[in-house]
Every structure is written in C-alpha cells, then in structure tokens.
C-alpha positions in Angstrom: -16.5 13.5 -56.1 -15.4 17.0 -55.3 -17.6 20.0 -54.0 -16.7 21.4 -57.3 -18.6 18.6 -59.4 -21.1 18.9 -57.3 -21.8 22.9 -57.2 -21.3 22.6 -60.7 -24.1 19.6 -61.2 -26.6 21.1 -58.5 -25.5 24.6 -60.7 -26.9 23.0 -64.1 -29.7 22.0 -62.4 -30.5 25.3 -61.1 -29.8 26.8 -64.0 -31.9 25.0 -66.2 -35.0 25.2 -63.6 -35.1 28.4 -63.0 -34.1 30.0 -66.3 -30.6 31.3 -65.4 -27.2 31.5 -66.6 -24.5 29.3 -64.6 -22.0 32.1 -64.0 -25.2 33.3 -62.0 -25.3 30.8 -59.7 -23.4 31.5 -56.2 -23.0 29.7 -53.3 -25.1 32.5 -51.8 -28.2 31.9 -53.7 -31.0 31.5 -52.1 -34.1 29.3 -53.4 -37.1 31.7 -51.9 -35.1 35.1 -51.3 -33.7 35.3 -54.4 -34.7 32.9 -57.2 -39.0 33.2 -56.0 -38.7 29.6 -55.0 -42.7 28.5 -54.1 -42.7 25.1 -52.1 -43.3 23.0 -55.3 -40.3 24.7 -57.0 -38.5 23.1 -54.0 -39.7 19.8 -54.4 -38.9 19.2 -57.5 -35.5 20.8 -57.1 -34.6 18.1 -54.4 -36.8 15.4 -56.5 -34.1 16.1 -59.2 -31.1 16.2 -57.0 -32.5 12.5 -55.7 -32.2 11.7 -59.1 -28.7 13.5 -60.3 -26.3 12.1 -56.8 -28.7 9.1 -55.3 -29.2 10.4 -52.4 -32.5 10.4 -50.9 -33.5 13.8 -49.3 -36.0 13.3 -46.4 -38.0 16.0 -46.3 -36.9 17.3 -42.7 -33.7 17.9 -44.2 -34.6 18.9 -47.2 -36.4 21.8 -45.3 -32.7 23.0 -44.3 -31.5 23.7 -47.6 -32.4 27.6 -48.2 -28.9 28.1 -50.5 -26.8 26.7 -52.6 -24.3 26.1 -50.6 -26.6 24.3 -47.8 -27.6 21.9 -51.4 -23.9 21.1 -52.0 -22.9 20.5 -48.2 -25.6 17.9 -47.7 -24.6 16.3 -51.6 -21.0 16.3 -50.4 -22.1 14.7 -46.9 -24.2 12.1 -48.0 -21.6 10.6 -50.9 -18.5 10.3 -49.1 
C-alpha cells in the first residue's frame, strides 16, 4: 500500500470522526492542537486505525502519534 493510499484512508477516518472535509486534512494536522481531540478521541481513532489497517498499535506507540504524518508513517512501517 502506498503512502498516498494510507494517507487517503486516514484522512477519510479523520474527516468522518472529526466532521471535516477530506481536503481539510493535511500531514501537519495535529490531533490535540488542531482538532482539540481528547484522550477518548485519540483512543477511538487508534482503534479505528487498527481495524482499518489490521495493525495492532500498543498504547506507548499510540501516544507518539500526534499528527497525520505520524499516523501515516506508523502504518506504513507496520504494513510493509
């Protein structure tokens, strides 16, 4: 799966979960700073990533995912 395909899937999840359009989702988008996501939002997002990509994301790794680019890089590394 290409980085663009991963980004597109993650952008769709974020757009749906945070009520944005997909073109508002950028690599620099920060979940806490830009979306005002709380810990429950982050956990739900991580669970959806796990379901979508079939990759388990340990809590300590999930805490490091702050931006869309972080999520894309993590998924890309885990789905090689």
